[in-house]
Structure formats: structure tokens, C-alpha cells
C-alpha positions in Angstrom: 73.9 19.2 8.7 76.9 17.7 6.8 79.1 20.1 8.6 77.9 19.0 12.0 78.3 15.3 11.2 81.6 15.8 9.3 83.2 17.2 12.4 82.9 14.0 14.3 85.3 11.3 13.1 83.2 8.4 14.3 80.3 9.4 12.0 82.1 11.4 9.3 83.0 8.3 7.3 79.2 7.7 6.8 78.6 11.2 5.5 78.7 12.0 1.7 80.8 14.9 0.6 78.6 18.0 0.6 79.3 21.5 -0.5 77.3 24.8 -0.9 76.2 25.4 -4.4 78.2 27.8 -6.5 79.9 27.6 -9.8 83.4 26.5 -8.5 82.0 23.8 -6.3 79.7 22.5 -9.0 82.8 22.2 -11.3 84.6 20.2 -8.5 81.7 17.9 -7.8 80.9 16.9 -11.3 84.6 16.3 -12.0 84.8 14.1 -9.0 81.5 12.2 -9.0 79.5 10.7 -11.9 76.3 11.5 -10.0 75.4 14.3 -7.6 72.3 15.5 -5.9 71.3 19.1 -5.4 69.1 19.8 -2.4 67.7 22.9 -0.7 69.7 23.4 2.5 66.4 24.0 4.3 64.3 21.5 2.4 61.1 19.8 3.5 59.6 16.6 2.2 62.2 16.3 -0.6 60.9 19.3 -2.4 63.3 20.8 -4.9 65.7 17.9 -5.1 67.6 17.4 -8.4 69.9 14.7 -9.6 72.7 15.4 -12.1 74.3 12.4 -13.9 77.2 12.6 -16.2 76.6 11.1 -19.7 78.9 10.4 -22.6 78.0 13.8 -23.9 77.0 16.3 -21.2 74.7 15.8 -18.2 71.2 14.6 -17.4 69.2 16.6 -14.9 66.3 14.8 -13.3 63.8 16.2 -10.8 61.6 14.4 -8.2 58.8 14.1 -10.8 61.1 12.2 -13.2 61.3 15.1 -15.6 64.6 15.0 -17.5 66.6 17.8 -19.1 69.8 17.3 -21.1 72.7 19.8 -20.8 75.3 19.2 -23.5 78.1 20.9 -21.6 79.1 22.2 -18.2 78.3 25.9 -19.1 74.8 24.8 -20.2 74.4 22.7 -17.0 75.2 25.7 -14.8 72.9 28.0 -16.8 70.1 25.4 -16.5 70.5 25.0 -12.8 71.0 28.7 -12.0 67.3 29.8 -12.3 66.2 26.8 -10.2 68.6 27.3 -7.3 68.8 31.1 -7.2 65.6 31.4 -5.0 67.0 29.2 -2.2 70.3 28.2 -0.8 71.3 24.8 -2.2 73.8 22.2 -1.4 75.6 19.7 -3.7 75.9 16.2 -2.3 77.9 13.3 -3.5 75.5 10.9 -5.3 75.2 7.5 -3.6 74.2 4.4 -5.7 71.7 3.0 -3.2 70.0 0.7 -5.6 68.2 -2.7 -5.1 68.7 -5.8 -7.2 66.3 -4.4 -9.8 68.1 -1.1 -10.1 65.5 0.9 -8.1 66.7 3.6 -5.8 66.0 3.0 -2.1 66.6 4.5 1.3 66.2 3.3 4.9 64.3 5.4 7.3 65.0 5.1 11.0 62.5 6.9 13.3 63.8 8.0 16.7 62.3 9.6 19.8 63.9 11.2 22.9 62.3 9.5 25.9 63.4 9.8 29.5 66.8 11.3 28.7 67.9 9.2 25.8 67.3 8.6 22.1 65.3 5.4 21.3 64.7 3.8 17.9 61.0 3.5 17.3 61.1 1.8 13.9 63.0 1.1 10.7 61.6 0.7 7.2 63.0 0.5 3.7 61.5 2.9 1.1 61.8 1.9 -2.6 61.4 4.4 -5.4 59.8 3.7 -8.8 62.4 2.4 -11.3 63.1 5.8 -12.7 62.7 7.7 -9.4 65.5 9.7 -7.9 64.1 9.7 -4.3 62.2 7.1 -2.3 59.9 9.5 -0.3 56.8 9.0 -2.4 55.0 5.9 -1.3 52.4 6.0 -4.0 55.1 5.6 -6.7 57.2 2.9 -5.0 57.0 0.5 -2.0 57.6 0.6 1.7 58.8 -2.7 3.4 60.0 -3.9 6.8 63.8 -3.9 6.6 64.4 -7.7 7.0 61.9 -8.4 4.3 63.4 -5.8 2.0 66.9 -7.2 2.4 65.7 -10.7 1.8 63.7 -9.8 -1.3 65.7 -6.9 -2.8 69.3 -7.0 -1.6 71.0 -10.3 -2.2 74.5 -9.0 -1.4 73.5 -8.1 2.1 72.3 -11.5 3.3 72.4 -12.5 6.1 70.6 -9.3 7.2 71.2 -9.2 11.0 74.8 -7.6 10.9 73.8 -4.8 8.6 70.6 -4.1 10.4 72.4 -3.6 13.7 75.0 -1.3 12.1 72.2 0.7 10.5 70.7 1.2 14.0 74.0 2.1 15.5 74.8 4.7 12.8 71.3 6.3 13.1 71.6 6.6 16.9 75.1 8.1 16.7 74.0 10.6 14.1 70.9 11.6 16.0 72.9 12.0 19.3 75.4 14.3 17.5 72.8 16.4 15.8 70.8 16.8 19.0 73.8 18.5 20.7 73.8 21.2 18.1 70.0 21.4 17.6 68.7 20.9 21.1 65.1 20.5 22.4 64.1 18.0 19.7 61.8 15.1 20.7 61.8 13.2 17.4 64.1 12.8 14.5 64.4 10.6 11.4 67.6 9.4 9.7 67.5 8.4 6.1 70.3 6.1 5.1 71.6 4.5 1.9 73.5 1.3 1.2 75.9 1.0 -1.7 77.2 -2.2 -3.5 80.4 -2.0 -1.5 78.3 -2.7 1.6 78.8 0.8 3.0 76.2 2.8 4.9 75.7 6.4 4.0 73.7 9.1 5.9 71.6 10.8 3.3 69.6 13.0 5.6 68.9 13.8 9.3 65.4 15.1 9.5 64.9 17.2 12.7 61.9 19.4 11.8 58.7 17.4 12.6 59.7 14.2 10.7 56.8 12.3 9.3 56.4 8.6 9.9 53.4 7.9 7.7 55.5 5.4 5.7 55.2 3.0 8.7 51.4 3.0 8.3 51.9 1.4 4.9 53.8 -1.5 6.5 51.6 -2.2 9.5 48.9 0.0 11.2 49.9 -1.4 14.6 53.5 -0.4 13.9 52.2 3.1 13.0 50.1 3.4 16.2 53.1 2.3 18.3 55.1 5.1 16.8 52.3 7.6 17.7 52.4 6.3 21.2 56.2 6.7 21.4 55.9 10.2 20.0 53.3 11.1 22.7 55.6 9.7 25.4 58.5 11.7 24.0 56.6 15.0 24.1 55.3 14.3 27.6 58.6 13.3 29.1 61.1 15.9 30.4 
């Protein structure tokens, strides 16, 4: 996915640096970035994601269940990761500090549908992880909020909210349109985005395999039912 997005200059600037996992690329990435994420290249529902953070001595490895392992050196880091990643093809992604005013990790999910020959945004929500969480995909451990309310309550540096909300939608539409050209016949996609403290948008993920929108149900059931109706229209349209 990063390769697809990175080949388009208008969207590449929003894409974190991403490499296939192996020992040389792991060396390069931990030397370049204080935090990286390891993800299965064909992941589903955030399973198997790890975060590696550089510490004064060694590295901290954290999984989606907030289990932490300390690796005192790079050789021990590599040996710790190897049994985990050997069963699947993994990628290494530049870590993005997408944190709210309280220090909790968050992302923004944009749900899109292909209706009558064009991609349409169905909805946008912010998903906030628990304070120690490395991903925001688990609603029972964090919170899901409408984007305007989230910015007002959690992101003081992004007020007023209207300009960044419009840019988020534009980036999501561009990314989806680009991905759809390489992966055709999709009727729904979801783009997960991060926002760093330098007011930059990052594309964390483009979900093209039956993306779920259950998070919207937590915000407003009417919102959720509207998305279900849009999904039905997408799959019925030619």
C-alpha cells in the first residue's frame, strides 16, 4: 500500500516511510526514527501490530494488548522480534506521534463508498486509544468521538477545526482514488489518518478488505444506519 501511495507525488508527502522487515531495514529504521511500528503486510483488524520505541538503554516493544518487553540492545531486539514476524510478511513503518492533549494515541477514520461512479465520504470519526495503548481500534478501551468534538476537546493546537477537517477529507479522497486504480472493483474503503504536533496529516492505513464501520455506531446509531444505507447503495450501483 505504501508503495502505491508513495508513487504519487500529490499523496506521497502524507505517507510514512515504510519498508519490508528484515535485519538491514530494521537497523536503518531504528537509527532514523525514535519510534517505529511493525505491521503484518496483510493484516486485519490491527492484529499482530507492534510498536518499538528507543529508550536510554535499548528498546521497548509493546503489543496491541499493552504487553511490554525490554530489549537491551539491537541484537536482542532483532532476536526478540524474529520469532514473532517469521510466520508472516511484516512491514516497518515510521512511527507517528498522533497524540491528543492528554498523551493518548488517536487516529481518524474516514469511511468511503463508491456510488454512481465516484468515491463519496460517508462519515468521519476520531478514535482514541487508552492512555498506554498503541492503536486506537479497540473501542472498549478508549473512546470514539465525532471529529469536530474531538478537536474541540482533545486537540487545542488544531483549533479552529474547519481547515484541518477539510484537508483530512481531501487527503482521504485522494488516497482512496489512487488505491482504487490499483485494486479495482472495491465498493467501500476506510482511511485511517494521524495528526502530529507539527500539524501534519499522515496516512496510517488504507483499508480495502471489507472495512468495518462499527465505531460509528458508538457515536450515533443514526449515523451508523446512514452508513449501512450508503454501503447498500454502493453495492447496488454499477
